[in-house]
C-alpha positions in Angstrom: -53.4 13.5 75.8 -53.7 15.9 73.0 -50.1 17.0 73.7 -48.8 13.6 73.6 -51.1 13.1 70.3 -49.3 16.2 68.9 -45.8 15.4 69.9 -46.1 11.9 68.3 -47.6 13.4 65.1 -44.8 15.9 65.1 -42.1 13.1 65.5 -44.0 11.3 62.5 -43.7 13.7 60.4 -40.1 14.5 61.1 -39.4 10.9 60.8 -41.3 10.9 57.1 -39.3 14.1 56.5 -36.0 12.6 57.2 -36.8 9.4 55.6 -37.7 11.5 52.4 -34.6 13.5 52.8 -32.5 10.2 52.9 -34.3 9.0 49.8 -33.7 11.8 47.8 -29.9 12.2 48.8 -29.4 8.3 47.9 -31.0 8.9 44.6 -29.1 11.8 43.8 -26.1 10.0 44.7 -27.0 7.2 42.4 -28.3 9.6 39.9 -25.4 11.6 39.6 -23.5 11.2 36.2 -19.9 10.4 35.8 -17.9 12.8 34.6 -17.2 13.3 30.9 -13.9 13.1 29.8 -12.8 15.4 26.9 -12.0 13.4 24.0 -9.0 14.2 21.9 -10.4 13.3 18.2 -7.3 14.8 16.5 -5.2 11.9 17.7 -7.8 9.0 17.4 -8.5 10.3 13.7 -4.6 10.1 13.3 -4.6 6.6 14.8 -7.1 5.6 12.6 -5.5 6.9 9.7 -2.5 5.0 10.2 -4.0 1.8 11.0 -5.9 1.9 7.5 -2.7 2.6 5.7 -1.0 0.0 7.4 -4.0 -2.5 6.2 -3.8 -1.1 2.7 -0.1 -1.6 2.4 -0.3 -5.2 3.9 -3.0 -6.1 1.4 -0.8 -4.7 -1.6 1.9 -6.7 -0.2 0.1 -9.9 -0.1 -1.5 -9.5 -3.4 1.9 -8.9 -5.1 3.2 -11.9 -3.1 0.6 -14.4 -3.9 -0.7 -13.4 -7.1 0.8 -10.2 -8.6 4.4 -9.3 -9.9 6.9 -11.8 -10.3 10.7 -10.8 -11.2 11.7 -13.5 -13.6 14.7 -12.7 -15.3 15.1 -14.2 -18.9 17.4 -16.8 -19.3 20.2 -17.1 -22.1 19.2 -20.1 -24.4 21.1 -21.6 -27.3 19.0 -22.7 -30.0 17.8 -26.2 -30.1 14.7 -26.0 -32.2 14.7 -26.0 -36.3 15.6 -22.7 -37.5 13.0 -20.8 -39.9 14.2 -18.2 -42.4 13.8 -14.6 -41.6 13.8 -11.2 -43.6 17.2 -9.3 -43.0 18.5 -6.3 -43.7 22.1 -5.9 -44.3 24.3 -3.1 -43.0 27.6 -3.1 -44.6 30.3 -0.6 -42.7 32.6 -0.6 -45.9 32.2 1.6 -49.1 31.4 -1.3 -51.2 27.7 -3.0 -51.2 28.2 -6.4 -49.9 25.9 -9.5 -50.6 22.9 -9.7 -48.3 23.5 -12.5 -46.2 20.9 -15.2 -45.6 20.2 -15.6 -42.1 17.6 -18.4 -40.8 16.5 -16.4 -37.6 13.4 -14.7 -36.8 13.1 -12.0 -34.4 9.7 -12.8 -32.6 9.6 -10.0 -29.8 11.8 -7.8 -27.4 11.5 -7.6 -23.9 12.7 -4.8 -21.2 12.2 -5.6 -17.4 14.7 -3.9 -14.7 16.6 -1.7 -17.2 17.8 -4.8 -19.3 16.5 -6.1 -22.5 16.2 -9.4 -24.0 15.5 -10.3 -27.6 12.9 -13.6 -28.4 14.6 -15.1 -31.7 13.2 -18.5 -33.0 11.4 -19.1 -29.6 14.3 -18.5 -27.5 15.5 -15.8 -25.1 18.5 -14.1 -25.8 20.3 -11.0 -24.4 23.1 -8.7 -25.9 26.5 -10.4 -26.2 25.0 -13.9 -26.9 26.1 -15.6 -30.1 23.6 -17.5 -32.4 24.9 -19.1 -35.8 27.9 -17.4 -35.5 26.1 -14.0 -35.3 26.8 -11.7 -31.8 24.2 -9.7 -30.5 25.4 -6.5 -30.5 22.6 -3.8 -29.7 18.6 -4.5 -28.6 16.5 -1.8 -29.8 13.0 -1.2 -29.4 11.7 -2.9 -32.6 15.0 -4.7 -34.0 18.6 -6.2 -32.9 22.0 -5.6 -34.4 23.9 -8.6 -34.9 27.8 -9.0 -36.5 29.8 -11.7 -37.6 32.9 -11.4 -39.0 32.5 -7.3 -39.3 29.4 -7.9 -41.3 26.1 -6.3 -39.2 22.8 -7.4 -40.2 19.5 -6.0 -38.3 16.5 -8.2 -37.5 13.3 -6.8 -37.1 10.3 -7.8 -35.1 7.8 -10.0 -36.9 
């Protein structure tokens, strides 16, 4: 009987050892980490940078469209309001001095936009070539405008 007991014990030990080996093998299979894929950080950084740049451009475009710059062309108007007196400087192209003409025009300001200039005279906007009280605007400078009438030139300065 002792031989049977020894064989039984030996079989039980073998079974226990096999069970432990199976458990260890299954655990190892479950614990084995997935292979780590190498990350290409340069391409990811480039994609993130391009995405951020696109977001910035979109934001600027929306700002300009809804709140920002408006391209408004100045309209040429002819005076309809009462005319106030202005200080003028006469420029005579002839050799003899001519009397200073009395002009009832006030140069309120000058605007530049997209390479074009406009003058604000008596509250209305005019471009070069416009005619006001018989005077034609010949040139719009930084702080003054030149106007001619019948060969006589006057200069209006910004007030």
